[in-house]
Every structure is written in C-alpha cells, then in structure tokens.
C-alpha positions as CSV (number, residue, x, y, z in Angstrom):
1,M,83.6,-49.3,62.6
2,K,80.5,-48.6,60.5
3,I,81.9,-45.3,59.3
4,G,84.9,-47.3,58.0
5,Y,82.6,-49.3,55.7
6,L,80.9,-46.1,54.5
7,Y,84.4,-44.7,53.7
8,L,85.2,-48.0,52.0
9,G,82.2,-47.7,49.8
10,I,83.2,-44.2,48.8
11,A,86.7,-45.4,48.1
12,I,85.5,-48.3,45.9
13,V,83.1,-46.1,43.9
14,A,85.9,-43.5,43.3
15,E,88.3,-46.2,42.2
16,V,85.7,-47.7,39.9
17,V,85.0,-44.3,38.3
18,A,88.7,-43.6,37.9
19,T,89.4,-47.1,36.4
20,S,86.4,-46.7,34.0
21,A,87.8,-43.4,32.8
22,L,91.2,-44.8,32.2
23,K,90.3,-46.2,28.8
24,A,88.7,-42.9,27.8
25,S,91.9,-41.1,28.7
26,E,93.6,-42.8,25.8
27,G,96.9,-43.0,27.5
28,F,96.4,-39.7,29.3
29,T,96.2,-37.8,26.0
30,R,92.7,-36.6,26.7
31,T,92.4,-33.9,29.4
32,G,88.9,-34.5,30.8
33,P,89.1,-38.3,31.3
34,S,92.7,-37.9,32.6
35,L,91.4,-35.5,35.3
36,V,88.7,-37.9,36.3
37,V,91.3,-40.7,36.6
38,A,93.6,-38.5,38.8
39,I,90.9,-37.1,41.0
40,G,89.1,-40.5,41.3
41,Y,92.3,-42.3,42.4
42,G,93.1,-39.4,44.8
43,V,89.7,-39.6,46.4
44,A,89.9,-43.4,46.5
45,F,93.2,-43.6,48.3
46,Y,92.3,-40.8,50.7
47,F,89.2,-42.6,51.8
48,L,91.0,-45.9,51.9
49,S,93.5,-44.3,54.3
50,L,90.5,-43.4,56.5
51,V,89.1,-46.9,56.3
52,L,92.4,-48.4,57.6
53,K,91.9,-46.5,60.9
54,T,89.0,-48.8,61.8
55,V,89.0,-51.8,59.4
56,P,91.8,-54.4,59.3
57,M,94.0,-53.9,56.2
58,G,93.5,-57.4,54.8
59,V,89.8,-57.2,55.2
60,A,89.5,-53.8,53.7
61,Y,91.7,-54.7,50.7
62,A,89.8,-57.9,50.1
63,I,86.5,-56.0,50.0
64,W,88.0,-53.2,47.9
65,S,89.5,-55.5,45.3
66,G,86.6,-57.9,45.2
67,V,83.8,-55.4,44.9
68,G,86.0,-53.3,42.5
69,I,86.5,-56.3,40.2
70,V,82.8,-57.1,40.1
71,L,81.8,-53.5,39.4
72,I,84.5,-53.0,36.7
73,A,83.5,-56.3,35.0
74,A,79.8,-55.2,35.1
75,I,80.6,-51.8,33.6
76,G,82.8,-53.4,30.9
77,W,79.9,-55.7,30.0
78,L,77.1,-53.2,30.2
79,L,78.7,-50.0,28.9
80,M,81.6,-51.1,26.8
81,K,80.0,-54.3,25.4
82,Q,82.9,-56.5,26.6
83,P,81.8,-60.1,26.8
84,L,82.0,-62.2,29.9
85,D,82.3,-65.9,29.2
86,L,81.5,-68.7,31.6
87,P,85.0,-69.0,33.1
88,A,85.0,-65.2,33.7
89,L,81.6,-65.4,35.4
90,L,82.7,-68.4,37.5
91,G,85.9,-66.5,38.6
92,I,83.9,-63.4,39.5
93,G,81.5,-65.6,41.5
94,L,84.4,-67.1,43.4
95,I,85.6,-63.6,44.2
96,V,82.2,-62.7,45.5
97,A,82.1,-65.9,47.6
98,G,85.5,-65.1,49.0
99,V,84.5,-61.6,50.2
100,A,81.2,-63.1,51.6
101,V,83.2,-65.7,53.6
102,I,85.4,-63.0,55.0
103,Q,82.5,-60.8,56.0
104,L,80.3,-63.6,57.4
105,F,82.8,-65.9,59.1
106,S,86.1,-64.2,59.8
107,R,86.9,-63.3,63.3
108,T,89.0,-60.4,61.9
109,V,85.8,-58.6,61.0
110,A,84.0,-56.9,63.9
111,H,80.2,-57.6,63.6
C-alpha cells in the first residue's frame, strides 16, 4: 500500500501544478500554460488510477482533495498574493483535521 501513497503524492503535485497553471492559461488562450494544465491533469489522473488499486477510493479522494486545497491556497497566498482571512484559515484547518482523522483513526486505512 505504501507505493499507493507515493503515487497519490505524485498525483496531488501534478494536479496542483495543473490547477496553478490554469489562471496563467487565460482561458486556454496561451499555449504554454495550457499545455501544463493538460499534461498536469493527465499525469494526475493517471497516477490517481494507480492509487485506486491499493488505497480505498474514499480515503484517496479525501487526501487528494484536502492536500490539494491546502497547497492551492498556499500557492495563491504566497505567489499570487491572494489574501486568506480568518474564516478561510479556519476552514483549511478543518480540512487538514479531517484528513488527519481519516489517516489516524479510520479502519479503512491500512496502517
């Protein structure tokens, strides 16, 4: 199952790169960023398909979405100067807590 989590990490990074490039693609009118989006999502979904061979779908998707949200919010804040107010930070904290609860306490996750 550990290889599944490595693949999940690759899928998450590829998805975050693709999502980050989406704004720069300007509605898919710029070729370079548009290619990054297409390739990034292709890599992300390919590796997610490999993840689902060994990690339960609900667990994989919870981790995928939770980590992705946190990383995209951080990139938006750090690189694109998009502010994060207290409610946004609290919400992100709840997402992190939810993923941690699944990882630490769920019987669905093999430890």
